[in-house]
C-alpha positions, 0 to 999 in steps of 0.5 A: 274892678278885679281886686286880685284877691283870689287865693288870698287867706283873709281872717275877719274877727267878730264876723258872725254879724254886721260889718264883719259878716258882710266883709267876710262875704265880700272877700268870698265873692272876690275869690278869697278864702275866709276864716270867720270868728265868733265866741260860740260854735253855734253862731260861727257854724251858722255863718259858715253854713250861710256863707259857704255858698260864696266860696271856701270859708272856715269857722273858728270859735274863740273868745279873743278877749283873753290870751288863752282864747287868742292863742287857741285861735292863732294855733287853729288859723296856722293849721289852715295856712299863712294869713294874707289879710287880717281884719281886726273887727271884733269890738263891742259898745254900750250906751252908758253914763261915764260915771256908771262904768266900772273898772271891770267894764273898762278892762273888758273894753280894753281886752276886747276892743284893743288887746284882741287886735294887739295879740293877733297883729303881734303874731301875724304882722311879723309873718307878713313882713317875712313874706314881704306881703300882707294887709292888716286892717283895724276897724276903728270908728269916727268915735275915735276922732269925735268921742261920743259922750254916751260911749266914752270907753268905746270911743277911747278904745277906737282912738287907741286902735287908730294910734296902734294902726299908725304905729304898726304901719311904721314897722312896714316901711319899705315893704309890700305890707300895709297897715290901715285903720277904717273909721265907719260912722253909724252903720245899719247893722242888726244890732243898730236896727234892733236898738232903733226899733226899740227906741222908736217904739218907746217914743211911739214913732214909726222907724223911718221918720224916727231914723231921719230925726235921729240924724237931725238931732244927734248927728247934724254934721253928717253930710249924708244924713243917713246910716251907712250900709254894711256893704259900703263899709265892707267895700272900703275894707276890701279895697284897702286889702287889695293890691290896688291900694298898695300906696295907702299905708298908715291911713285912718280911712273915714267911712262916716258920711262926713260927720267929722268936720275937719280937713 
């Protein structure tokens, strides 16, 4: 299926690994020009070098968890061109008991997971509305609907992104601009792989059976009983970013394997 993404400029934040990196690669393979982002020049340049084989890719290192870094990023993006597609993917999580999370850590979650998306959306969405064309996608999570007790701050921020997306979508009424959130479930990224390997080793188990047992014990409502792949999540993002999905607006698109047991 031709998604008609050739010549589009797509910005993908937090794209030096995982879902973000695969999404950037997928956009390039569809003929879009892509801006990748990470906090350090070294990581960003490494990804640019790797993905340049697939198309035109620019790298901008910036810390989007603060206003100064966000403004610097926006300025550099504007030098490249008007943004057709914005994918707010930047986020972090930590497995930690609720009572141990400090006020400072809560603030880090809000600044990184929510305010980075707010700042970029505040700049690029009005530009899309003026041109009457554009796609804005916020990467939320199944944890935004089914909060995880071991990751409460992360879950709260993902719920906020779902609400932010729906609110912004209301601003697009009657236009050719859409805003949607994407809700991945457990996805096999480099970080998850490292975490699972460490957990399996600590229990003296092989990785494959340990992973299968993980879903039986921790995600019994999952219908696929496995981790999603970054390619599966990226393909959903690309479809929503395309002209083929122009009638999908204000949605919270699940890519979580059926974990959320609701209609």
